[in-house]
Residue frames relative to the residue before (quaternion, step in Angstrom):
aa qw qx qy qz dx dy dz
M 1.0000 0.0000 0.0000 0.0000 0.00 0.00 0.00
S 0.3715 -0.7326 0.5263 0.2195 3.57 -0.87 0.92
S 0.1925 -0.7587 0.6108 0.1190 3.61 -1.16 0.55
L 0.0640 -0.7803 0.6207 -0.0418 3.43 -1.26 0.78
K 0.2516 -0.7596 0.5810 0.1486 3.54 -0.97 0.85
A 0.0903 -0.7814 0.6175 -0.0006 3.54 -1.15 0.86
T 0.1821 -0.7486 0.6208 0.1448 3.53 -1.28 0.40
K 0.5428 -0.6076 0.4736 0.3344 3.59 -1.17 0.62
R 0.1338 -0.7553 0.6345 0.0943 3.55 -1.18 0.63
E 0.3430 -0.7686 0.5101 0.1771 3.61 -0.84 1.05
S 0.7333 0.4052 -0.2222 0.4988 3.54 0.87 -0.95
L 0.1825 -0.7881 0.5811 0.0888 3.58 -1.02 0.89
S 0.4331 0.7100 -0.4756 0.2866 3.63 1.17 0.13
S 0.6144 -0.5804 0.3897 0.3656 3.53 -1.23 0.62
G 0.5984 0.5686 -0.3681 0.4280 3.63 1.14 -0.51
S 0.6881 0.4755 -0.2944 0.4622 3.52 0.98 -0.88
N 0.6289 0.5405 -0.3281 0.4524 3.53 1.14 -0.69
S 0.6259 0.5140 -0.3236 0.4893 3.59 1.14 -0.73
K 0.6401 0.5204 -0.3346 0.4556 3.58 1.01 -0.66
L 0.6193 0.5361 -0.3345 0.4661 3.57 1.09 -0.80
R 0.6737 0.4850 -0.3163 0.4592 3.59 0.89 -0.93
A 0.6299 0.5287 -0.3502 0.4485 3.64 1.01 -0.69
N 0.7155 0.4229 -0.2476 0.4979 3.58 1.13 -0.55
G 0.6064 -0.6233 0.3276 0.3693 3.59 1.28 0.51
L 0.5672 0.5391 -0.4143 0.4648 3.54 1.16 0.79
I 0.3256 -0.7271 0.5859 0.1486 3.50 -1.33 0.57
P 0.3518 -0.7045 0.5566 0.2647 3.65 -0.65 0.97
A 0.0089 -0.7964 0.6020 -0.0573 3.55 -1.21 0.78
I 0.1945 -0.7547 0.6051 0.1627 3.57 -1.29 0.20
L 0.2251 -0.7707 0.5898 0.0860 3.47 -1.12 0.82
Y 0.0919 0.8326 -0.5329 0.1197 3.65 -0.43 1.09
G 0.5526 0.6057 -0.4451 0.3600 3.57 -1.28 0.22
G 0.7860 0.3105 -0.2575 0.4685 3.49 -1.35 0.56
K 0.7080 -0.4588 0.3227 0.4290 3.57 -1.28 -0.31
D 0.5956 0.5700 -0.3885 0.4117 3.59 1.12 -0.23
P 0.5497 -0.6307 0.4195 0.3523 3.57 -1.08 0.58
N 0.6418 -0.5172 0.3937 0.4070 3.53 -1.21 0.33
Q 0.1351 -0.7805 0.6039 0.0891 3.64 -1.06 0.65
N 0.3080 -0.7020 0.6183 0.1732 3.52 -1.10 0.82
I 0.0288 0.8063 -0.5804 0.1103 3.59 -0.57 1.22
S 0.1676 -0.7239 0.6438 0.1827 3.48 -1.40 -0.07
V 0.1410 -0.7699 0.6179 0.0749 3.58 -1.22 0.66
S 0.5833 -0.5878 0.4287 0.3611 3.52 -1.29 0.60
K 0.4712 -0.6748 0.4987 0.2719 3.56 -1.00 1.01
K 0.6182 0.5587 -0.3567 0.4225 3.57 1.03 -0.66
D 0.6750 0.4857 -0.2722 0.4841 3.59 0.99 -1.00
F 0.6723 0.5320 -0.2638 0.4419 3.51 0.97 -0.94
S 0.5984 0.5931 -0.3600 0.4006 3.65 1.08 -0.69
T 0.6237 0.5380 -0.3428 0.4518 3.62 1.05 -0.68
I 0.6946 0.4567 -0.2775 0.4817 3.61 1.07 -0.58
I 0.6696 0.5435 -0.2915 0.4138 3.58 0.88 -1.02
N 0.6854 0.4970 -0.2984 0.4406 3.64 1.08 -0.71
S 0.5100 0.6162 -0.4177 0.4310 3.52 1.28 0.13
E 0.5510 -0.6362 0.4475 0.3023 3.55 -1.16 0.86
T 0.7078 0.4515 -0.2313 0.4916 3.54 1.22 -0.75
F 0.2297 0.8282 -0.4992 0.1101 3.58 1.26 0.18
L 0.7853 0.3644 -0.2241 0.4475 3.61 0.49 -1.18
S 0.7268 0.3602 -0.2952 0.5049 3.63 1.08 0.26
R 0.5165 0.6532 -0.3985 0.3844 3.52 1.32 0.33
V 0.3647 -0.7073 0.5651 0.2176 3.54 -0.95 0.93
I 0.1243 -0.7884 0.6024 -0.0003 3.49 -0.89 1.20
E 0.3114 -0.7011 0.6048 0.2139 3.58 -1.08 0.76
L 0.1049 -0.8203 0.5621 0.0077 3.54 -0.31 1.34
E 0.1496 -0.7914 0.5890 0.0671 3.57 -0.85 0.99
V 0.0015 -0.7925 0.6080 -0.0474 3.58 -0.64 1.22
D 0.8272 -0.1521 0.0505 0.5386 3.49 -0.58 1.33
G 0.7825 -0.3679 0.1831 0.4678 3.61 0.75 1.09
K 0.6693 0.4764 -0.3080 0.4798 3.63 1.16 -0.33
K 0.2176 -0.8033 0.5472 0.0885 3.60 -0.75 1.08
E 0.0327 0.7906 -0.6098 0.0458 3.50 -1.04 0.96
K 0.4186 -0.6757 0.5362 0.2842 3.55 -1.13 0.62
V 0.0021 0.8106 -0.5815 0.0687 3.61 -0.76 1.09
I 0.1642 -0.7546 0.6178 0.1485 3.47 -1.30 0.08
P 0.4581 -0.6782 0.4950 0.2917 3.62 -0.85 0.86
R 0.1887 -0.8111 0.5483 0.0760 3.58 -0.83 0.97
D 0.8080 -0.0507 0.0520 0.5846 3.53 1.16 -0.66
V 0.0758 -0.7702 0.6313 0.0493 3.55 -1.14 0.66
A 0.2313 -0.7528 0.6038 0.1234 3.54 -0.98 0.99
F 0.1797 -0.7945 0.5758 0.0701 3.67 -0.95 0.93
H 0.5504 -0.5780 0.4931 0.3462 3.51 -1.28 0.58
V 0.5289 -0.6909 0.4078 0.2768 3.53 -0.90 0.85
V 0.7312 0.3583 -0.2124 0.5403 3.56 1.21 -0.62
S 0.7620 0.3658 -0.2284 0.4831 3.64 0.65 -0.89
E 0.3010 -0.7782 0.4978 0.2366 3.59 1.21 -0.51
E 0.4323 0.6740 -0.4741 0.3662 3.57 1.27 0.51
P 0.5312 -0.6418 0.4301 0.3479 3.65 -0.99 0.66
I 0.1275 -0.8404 0.5248 0.0458 3.60 -0.71 0.95
H 0.7994 0.0041 -0.0442 0.5992 3.54 1.38 -0.11
I 0.1331 -0.8007 0.5831 0.0341 3.58 -0.98 0.88
D 0.2075 -0.7308 0.6380 0.1260 3.56 -1.18 0.77
F 0.1371 -0.7770 0.6143 0.0077 3.54 -0.81 1.22
M 0.0971 -0.7858 0.6038 0.0923 3.68 -0.85 0.78
R 0.4814 -0.6667 0.5052 0.2618 3.51 -1.02 0.93
I 0.2876 -0.7235 0.5941 0.2020 3.58 -1.10 0.76
V 0.1620 -0.8023 0.5734 0.0368 3.50 -0.63 1.24
S 0.4883 -0.6817 0.4675 0.2796 3.57 -0.78 1.05
G 0.7699 0.3266 -0.2498 0.4880 3.53 -0.95 0.93
K 0.6629 0.4836 -0.3185 0.4745 3.57 1.17 -0.36
K 0.3121 -0.7235 0.5716 0.2290 3.57 -1.29 0.36
I 0.2481 -0.7594 0.5972 0.0719 3.47 -1.16 0.82
V 0.2453 -0.7312 0.6126 0.1732 3.59 -1.08 0.71
L 0.0328 0.8091 -0.5697 0.1404 3.49 -0.65 1.32
E 0.3390 -0.6750 0.6024 0.2579 3.59 -1.24 0.52
I 0.1479 -0.8056 0.5734 0.0205 3.53 -0.58 1.30
P 0.4418 -0.7120 0.4789 0.2618 3.66 -0.77 0.97
V 0.3386 -0.7362 0.5491 0.2044 3.60 -1.08 0.74
K 0.1326 -0.7759 0.6150 0.0476 3.56 -1.04 0.94
F 0.1887 -0.7831 0.5856 0.0906 3.59 -0.86 0.97
I 0.0843 -0.8134 0.5756 -0.0027 3.54 -0.91 1.08
N 0.7991 0.3068 -0.2387 0.4585 3.55 -1.41 0.23
H 0.0613 0.8193 -0.5589 0.1121 3.60 0.74 1.08
P 0.6770 0.5238 -0.3045 0.4179 3.59 0.94 -0.93
D 0.6643 0.5151 -0.2678 0.4707 3.61 1.28 -0.52
S 0.5285 0.6095 -0.3977 0.4371 3.55 1.29 0.20
P 0.3644 -0.7372 0.5211 0.2284 3.71 -0.53 1.06
G 0.6540 0.5451 -0.3056 0.4264 3.54 1.04 -0.76
L 0.6769 0.4497 -0.2949 0.5027 3.55 1.06 -0.84
K 0.5947 0.5631 -0.3777 0.4320 3.63 1.09 -0.57
R 0.7102 0.4335 -0.2447 0.4978 3.64 1.07 -0.79
G 0.6839 -0.5115 0.2812 0.4377 3.64 1.18 0.47
G 0.4046 0.7214 -0.4780 0.2957 3.62 1.18 0.22
V 0.3388 -0.7406 0.5495 0.1865 3.58 -1.23 0.37
L 0.3739 -0.7021 0.5617 0.2274 3.54 -1.00 0.92
N 0.1139 -0.7874 0.6052 0.0297 3.57 -0.54 1.23
I 0.1890 -0.7996 0.5642 0.0812 3.62 -0.34 1.28
V 0.2393 -0.7867 0.5593 0.1050 3.53 -0.59 1.17
R 0.7952 0.0812 -0.0214 0.6005 3.61 1.03 -0.87
R 0.2457 -0.7782 0.5648 0.1232 3.54 -0.67 1.12
K 0.7596 0.1506 -0.0888 0.6264 3.50 1.33 -0.44
V 0.1495 -0.7789 0.6024 0.0900 3.58 -1.04 0.69
E 0.3490 -0.7355 0.5371 0.2209 3.59 -0.86 0.90
L 0.0566 -0.8195 0.5681 -0.0504 3.47 -0.80 1.22
T 0.3119 -0.6769 0.6169 0.2529 3.56 -1.30 0.38
C 0.0604 -0.8348 0.5430 -0.0684 3.57 -0.50 1.31
P 0.4373 -0.6245 0.5647 0.3161 3.60 -1.04 0.61
A 0.6144 -0.5721 0.3999 0.3678 3.59 -1.07 0.77
E 0.6961 0.4778 -0.2993 0.4445 3.64 0.94 -0.74
T 0.8023 0.2379 -0.1485 0.5269 3.71 0.95 -0.51
I 0.1652 0.7731 -0.5924 0.1555 3.58 0.40 1.19
P 0.3235 -0.7692 0.5156 0.1945 3.66 -0.53 1.05
D 0.4535 -0.6601 0.5101 0.3136 3.62 -1.06 0.60
E 0.8007 -0.0618 0.0751 0.5911 3.62 1.09 -0.67
I 0.3959 -0.6737 0.5658 0.2634 3.53 -1.33 0.39
I 0.2403 -0.7995 0.5368 0.1219 3.51 -0.68 1.15
V 0.0640 -0.7724 0.6316 0.0198 3.67 -0.92 0.92
D 0.2510 -0.7920 0.5510 0.0782 3.44 -0.66 1.35
L 0.2889 -0.8031 0.5094 0.1101 3.58 -0.60 1.19
S 0.3778 0.7350 -0.4851 0.2858 3.63 1.26 -0.06
G 0.8573 0.1687 -0.1560 0.4607 3.56 -1.03 0.99
T 0.5364 0.6237 -0.4327 0.3690 3.62 1.16 0.00
D 0.2127 -0.7833 0.5815 0.0557 3.49 -0.92 1.19
I 0.6940 -0.4308 0.3621 0.4490 3.58 -1.40 0.12
G 0.7552 0.3217 -0.2570 0.5100 3.59 -0.82 1.01
T 0.5270 0.6344 -0.4244 0.3737 3.65 1.24 -0.05
S 0.1482 -0.7537 0.6324 0.1004 3.55 -1.00 0.85
I 0.2296 -0.7776 0.5741 0.1146 3.56 -0.71 1.15
K 0.1276 -0.8080 0.5746 0.0264 3.62 -0.36 1.26
I 0.6720 -0.5273 0.3648 0.3704 3.48 -1.26 0.48
S 0.5996 0.5870 -0.3495 0.4169 3.61 1.14 -0.56
S 0.6813 0.4754 -0.2660 0.4889 3.56 1.25 -0.62
V 0.6070 0.5377 -0.3578 0.4631 3.64 1.28 -0.06
K 0.3583 -0.7433 0.5233 0.2126 3.61 -0.85 1.02
L 0.1415 -0.7961 0.5882 0.0133 3.49 -0.70 1.21
P 0.5637 -0.5789 0.4270 0.4060 3.68 -1.07 0.45
E 0.6843 -0.5040 0.3522 0.3920 3.56 -1.27 0.40
S 0.8307 0.1679 -0.1483 0.5096 3.60 -0.90 0.96
V 0.5768 0.5479 -0.3948 0.4595 3.56 1.25 0.19
I 0.0508 0.8245 -0.5586 0.0752 3.60 -0.46 1.10
P 0.5478 -0.6083 0.4603 0.3435 3.61 -1.16 0.53
T 0.5194 -0.6349 0.4688 0.3276 3.60 -1.11 0.72
I 0.6496 0.4388 -0.3080 0.5391 3.65 1.22 -0.52
T 0.0261 0.8400 -0.5392 0.0551 3.58 -0.41 1.17
D 0.5762 0.6150 -0.3756 0.3857 3.60 1.25 -0.01
R 0.7997 0.1050 -0.0745 0.5865 3.62 1.22 -0.13
D 0.4787 -0.6382 0.5405 0.2673 3.52 -1.36 0.56
F 0.0970 -0.8537 0.5103 0.0379 3.56 0.28 1.33
V 0.5202 -0.6501 0.4819 0.2731 3.53 -1.37 0.54
V 0.2874 -0.7554 0.5712 0.1433 3.52 -0.98 0.93
A 0.7748 -0.1608 0.1157 0.6004 3.61 1.05 -0.79
T 0.1929 -0.7499 0.6192 0.1304 3.48 -1.35 0.30
V 0.3264 -0.6700 0.6190 0.2479 3.57 -1.39 0.41
A 0.1002 -0.8388 0.5351 0.0061 3.53 -0.28 1.29
A 0.6147 -0.5457 0.4371 0.3652 3.51 -1.31 0.39
P 0.5814 -0.5751 0.4210 0.3923 3.67 -1.04 0.53
T 0.4046 -0.7288 0.4916 0.2519 3.58 -0.90 0.82
V 0.7443 0.3091 -0.2035 0.5560 3.69 1.08 -0.48
I 0.1589 -0.7741 0.6097 0.0616 3.60 -0.84 1.10
K 0.3070 -0.7488 0.5578 0.1841 3.60 -0.69 1.09
E 0.4477 -0.6510 0.5483 0.2741 3.59 -1.15 0.83
P 0.5132 -0.6480 0.4697 0.3100 3.58 -1.04 0.78
E 0.4836 -0.6894 0.4697 0.2650 3.53 -0.96 0.87
K 0.4935 -0.6539 0.4867 0.3034 3.68 -1.00 0.76
P 0.5431 -0.6221 0.4622 0.3232 3.57 -1.04 0.80
V 0.5715 -0.6119 0.4000 0.3728 3.60 -0.99 0.54
E 0.6009 0.5751 -0.3524 0.4289 3.61 1.09 -0.73
E 0.6856 0.4828 -0.3050 0.4515 3.59 0.87 -0.86
T 0.6222 0.5353 -0.3343 0.4631 3.56 1.07 -0.80
S 0.7020 0.4621 -0.3017 0.4502 3.66 0.90 -0.87
A 0.5832 0.5731 -0.3556 0.4528 3.57 1.22 -0.72
E 0.6485 0.5246 -0.3046 0.4599 3.57 0.93 -0.96
G 0.6601 0.5219 -0.3082 0.4438 3.55 0.99 -0.87
V 0.6362 0.5306 -0.3165 0.4620 3.59 1.07 -0.84
E 0.6526 0.5188 -0.3007 0.4632 3.57 0.92 -0.96
G 0.6460 0.4965 -0.3317 0.4756 3.58 0.98 -0.73
E 0.6501 0.5001 -0.3439 0.4572 3.58 0.89 -0.76
V 0.6369 0.5281 -0.3355 0.4505 3.67 0.91 -0.81
A 0.6593 0.5073 -0.3028 0.4650 3.55 0.94 -1.01
A 0.6466 0.5123 -0.3445 0.4481 3.64 0.94 -0.79
E 0.6333 0.5314 -0.3300 0.4557 3.60 1.05 -0.92
G 0.6399 0.5474 -0.3092 0.4419 3.61 0.94 -0.92
T 0.6571 0.5185 -0.2899 0.4640 3.50 0.94 -0.95
E 0.6494 0.5074 -0.3152 0.4707 3.58 0.99 -0.86
A 0.6584 0.5207 -0.3279 0.4334 3.59 0.88 -0.84
V 0.6369 0.5199 -0.3281 0.4652 3.55 0.92 -0.91
G 0.6348 0.5270 -0.3468 0.4461 3.62 0.95 -0.82
K 0.6631 0.5085 -0.3008 0.4596 3.57 0.86 -0.94
D 0.6339 0.5233 -0.3260 0.4669 3.63 0.94 -0.94
G 0.6575 0.5227 -0.3216 0.4371 3.55 0.83 -0.95
E 0.6738 0.4743 -0.3253 0.4638 3.55 0.88 -0.89
G 0.6322 0.5380 -0.3402 0.4418 3.62 1.03 -0.83
S 0.6842 0.4964 -0.3102 0.4349 3.57 0.86 -0.89
K 0.5998 0.5436 -0.3600 0.4638 3.59 1.11 -0.57
K 0.6333 0.5219 -0.3311 0.4658 3.60 1.01 -0.81
D 0.6560 0.5333 -0.3129 0.4328 3.51 0.90 -1.02
E 0.6511 0.5236 -0.3123 0.4520 3.56 0.95 -0.95
K 0.6419 0.5157 -0.3180 0.4699 3.64 0.96 -0.87
A 0.6484 0.5244 -0.3160 0.4525 3.60 1.03 -0.89
K 0.6517 0.5055 -0.3061 0.4754 3.57 0.98 -0.89
D 0.6669 0.5050 -0.3254 0.4409 3.54 0.84 -0.81
G 0.6111 0.5371 -0.3371 0.4737 3.64 1.13 -0.67
A 0.6797 0.5105 -0.2994 0.4332 3.53 0.90 -1.00
T 0.6359 0.5380 -0.3147 0.4551 3.57 1.07 -0.83
E 0.6456 0.5085 -0.3282 0.4658 3.60 1.01 -0.76
K 0.6728 0.5031 -0.3292 0.4311 3.57 0.91 -0.74
K 0.6344 0.5325 -0.3221 0.4586 3.57 1.07 -0.85
S 0.6418 0.5163 -0.3274 0.4629 3.57 1.00 -0.89
E 0.6405 0.5130 -0.3363 0.4620 3.67 0.94 -0.62
E 0.6842 0.4992 -0.2965 0.4413 3.51 1.02 -0.84
K 0.6752 0.4946 -0.2717 0.4751 3.63 1.10 -0.72
K 0.5239 0.6531 -0.4011 0.3716 3.63 1.18 -0.42
P 0.3707 -0.7430 0.5084 0.2281 3.70 -0.50 1.10
S 0.4590 -0.6772 0.5061 0.2729 3.48 -1.16 0.90
E 0.4935 -0.6740 0.4775 0.2723 3.56 -1.08 0.92
K 0.3056 -0.7449 0.5614 0.1912 3.69 -0.96 0.89
K 0.4034 -0.7051 0.5346 0.2330 3.44 -1.00 1.00
P 0.5133 -0.6381 0.4714 0.3273 3.71 -0.99 0.65
A 0.5256 -0.6358 0.4731 0.3093 3.52 -1.01 0.88
E 0.4626 -0.6736 0.5111 0.2667 3.47 -1.13 0.94
K 0.4414 -0.6720 0.5415 0.2457 3.60 -1.08 0.79
K 0.3599 -0.7242 0.5563 0.1911 3.45 -0.98 0.98
């Protein structure tokens, strides 16, 4: 349980609140139970270690005001629009015997023990927080979901989650789903064996060589044809009889 010290503040003017913030304090209010509301302030430095926790709004804090300790729970925090620093906090007293409605964060454990996740499945979180009705004495910090034995296609419902005694969900009309183990969305194509790849490469080389040979033969045949044509023309010129000149008349 976290502890926090607070001091009473008498003035409620905006000027005094601004002065508190300038001195590293955060204005706050404490309410609930039979005691009257109290205007208080807390150290921003001490409070920052609590507010950065995911379970902040469901964590029980022991608040000490002028020596008197009370169990409280943060109910609301106002932030500055520009700096996003906390500028006001509402604390509610925890009264024994009363029940409180809180949103409790869900924590998933034993991921390596899930057969579905081992086979490439994906944890699809439907609810990161679950609203519960809790007795003031037994407020859980978180809801634990064990993923051991979950396979692809498993739906984890609230009925399968172990909750503390007397802690019940505010949704009672159905057994709602907290998370599922879904099949992988991307399927990788199997890689080709090295032998097939090398065989394809050899066939490509052979085909390339064959193509080159045909090209060379084609060029050679054209040269042969031209040579033959030239030889034929020469032979025809040689065989052509010479023309006789007519004898001159005496």
